[in-house]
N, C-alpha and C positions, 0 to 999 in steps of 0.2 A: 503495499499500501504506500504510494507516494505521502510524503509530506511537505509541505509549503511553511517556512517563515515569511513573517513581514515584519520590518523593523523601521523605525523611525527614531529621531531624536526632537527635542523642545525642553524652553527653559523654563524652570518652575515646577514643583512638587503638585500645589493644585490643578494646573494643566494638564500635567502627565496622567494623575490619576483620572481625571475627566475622561481624556481620551481614551484610557484604558478600559474605563466602564463603557464609553461607547463602542468599543470594538467586541463587547460583547454581545452586543446586538445585531451583529453583522449576520447575514445570511449568504454563504452558511456560516454555522456559527465555529471559532476558534476552539481549537480541544484544550487551550490555555493560555492566558495573558500575563504578561509580565512586565511592571514598572519598578525599575531601577535609578537610583541617582548615581551618575557616574563619579567616581570617588578621586576626582582630581582638583576639586574645589572649586570648577567653573561653572556650579548652577546649571548645569546640562542633564535632563532624563531621558533614557532610554525606555522605549515601549514597545514591547513587541509579542506577537502569535503565532501561535503554531496552528496549522490548519491540515487536516487530512482531505480536504476537497480545494481546488484552488479558489483561491479568496476572490473576493467582488475587489478587483482594484479601483473602479468607480466608487463604490462606497469608503475604501480608504483613501481615495484622494480627497472625498468630500471632508472625512473626518480629520485629515491633517490640515486643511485648509481651514476650519471650523476651530480648532483647537491653536494654531499656530505653530505647526510642526513642518517640519521638512517631508518632502515627498516620501511615502513609504517605499523600502526597497524590497521586493517580492521575489523570494528564491526557492526552488525546488531543491531539498536535500535528498541526495543517493540513500537508497536502501542501504543500512549498516546493520551489522552485531555489534554494538557499541561497545560490549563487554568483551569480544573478542578482539575488537581494534584495542582497547585500552589494554588489553593483555599483550599485545604484540609490540604496542608503544612503549608502555611503561615499563622499563628496567628496571632491577632493585636497586634501591639508595642507600648509600653507604655515608651515615653523617657520625663521622667519629667513630666510638663503638658500636654505634646503633646500624641496625640493617632492616630496613622496610623493604617487605617482600609481600609479594602475592603466592596463593597457595600455587600457582603454576611454575614458581621461580624455586619452590621449598628445595631442590634439589643444590641451589645454589649458596645455600647458606653457608658461610664463613665458619670454622669452629670457635674462632676468636671473638665473633661478634654478638651483641646481644639482641636478638630476634624479636622483632616487630610483624606479626601478620595483618595485615590489610588487604581486602580482597578488592579486585580491581572494579566491580561493579562500585565500590564507594569510594571513588576515586579522590574527591577533595578531601584532602589532608592523608595523603600516602606519602607526604615526603618531596613528590616531585615539584611541588610547588615551592618558590623560594619562601615564603612565608615559615610554612613547617619545617622546612630544611634548616632555615636559618635559628627556631627555638631548639631544634633538637641539638645544633652545634653549640649554642649558649649553654644547653644543660651539660652538654660534655665539656665546655670550658671550666664550668662550676666544679663538675666532678674531678678533673684535672687540679683545682685550685684546693681540693679536698672539702668542700663543702657537703653539707648533708642536711637533708630535710627532713623532719620528722612530721611536718603538716603540710600539705602541698594542695593548690587548688588551680583546677584548669577550667579558665571561663570562657564560655563559648568553645565548647571541647570538640565538638565536631566527631570525627572519629573516636575521639579519644586516645590517640597515638600518643600526645604528649604525656597524660596522665598515665598511660600504660607504659612509658619511658621511666618516667619516675617510681612507679612501683617494681620496677625492674632491678631496680639499681638500689632501693632504698626500702627496709620496713616501716613504713610510713603512713599516715591516716592520710588519704586523698581523696579529694571531693572533685567530681567534674560536672560541671553545668553547661546546660543550653539553653535557651531561649525557645528551642523546637523539640516537641516531643520525640519527633521522627528520628533525629539527630541522638536523643537520650537513648531509643532502642538501639540504633547503628552502634552507640558507644559499647552497649551493654553486650552486642551480641559479638563487637571484636574482643571483647574481653573472657568471652566464652571461646573464641575460637584460638585464642591464646591461652587456654588453660587458666585463667585469671580470673574466673568468675568471684567475687567479693572482693576483689583486691581494691576495687575504686569505688566509691558510693557514689551513683550517677542520679542527677536530679535536674528537674525541670525548673529553669529558673532565669529570671532577666536579673544579669549581672550577680551581685551578691543578695538578692532579693530571696532567700531562703532559712530556714529556721536552721538546715544543718551547718551551712556556710558561715551563718553567724555565731553557732554554737561551738564549732570547731576552732574559729579565729581565736587568736592571730596566725597568720600562716608564716612560715619560713621562704617559701617560695609560691609565687602567683605565675602561672600561665593565660595570658589573653591574647590569643591569635585572631583578632578580629577586624576591624577597622578605624581608621582616625579618629572617625567621630564620636563612636562609642567609646573607645579608650579615653578619648580628651572628658567626655561624661561621667566616667568612670573612676578618676583619677583621684576624688577625694575618698571613695570609699575603697578604692586600693590602698589610699593611706592607712584607711581606719582598720582593715584586716589584715596589714602586714605586718610584722614584729618588727622591733627595730634592730637593723642590722640584716634583715630578711632581704631577699632579690625579688623583683619584678621581671619576667620575661615577656616583653610586648613585640608583636608583629599584626602584619596587615597595614603596614604603613608605607605609603609610596615614598619614595626618596626624598621628595623635594618634601615633604611632611613631615620630616622626622625632626627638625630641629624644633616644630611649634608642637610637638608631642613633649619634646626632652624639655621646653620651657615651662608647660604646663604641670608635668609631674614635679620639675624642680620646687616650684613654689608649694607643691605638698610634700615635700618634705623628702622626694624619692629624686637619686641623683644617678646621671649616667656613669656606668661603669665599663659599658662596653657597646659600640656599634659594629653591624656587620650587613654590609649591601652583596644581595644575592641579584643578579637581574636589575629588575627596576624597583624591588622591595628592599626596605630596612627592619632588621630586628634589633631590638634594643634590649639591652641589659641594665637593668636599674637596681641602684640598692637604699632602702631607707637607712 
């Protein structure tokens, strides 16, 4: 069955959301509509839809004009087995002492590495993205410095690969949270696949807004691999939940955004210890 995409950009959240809502009423209907802010500080939003039938291009053009958007770019996607494609394209990743791999590469596991199994179908957070890789390398650096974490939080955990890495190296109390229950379910499935069920407590929460996180604090180490905006908003809570001398590993930050994040966290008493760039992404290691 062919799949079509229709994508456009425009300025402003309210206009983007209104356009996305308008797309829901097209005939044929889209199977899904997404509205996303482009995380570069430009104020530009992307609106897109997926269709299993050729979309109504006249209707799309009218919607774009009504909401001040650029003309929609409509494309037909080739039929692809995406899991098989990901398995071919995503080779195992080494991040210091950690080795992130899918089950199809289990025979490549080095004996001197700490294994972290993440299935290809759950590709975000496998370690291939510069943000996840940067966080694992920052953890590896702390381990090389002799740091030990007794209480660890992974905020916006996704696949929970960072929480699992911490659980592999420390007998610690670890809480992984995500705002999306689907991500929490994925995290728990990954823990089970790694024979680590129960090693990390997984909860649905926005930031630190959960009793378990509040009761476990203060943390020795907090991971937050999310985006610049949420990281800045979380900075006071991060300071409140991190023990003096504790570390925060932050990513999801474009290189040009790093200085702003560093400044905001310094104002909250959490200062830069190390900065690492991988491609267009920066990972920050900060200490309270």
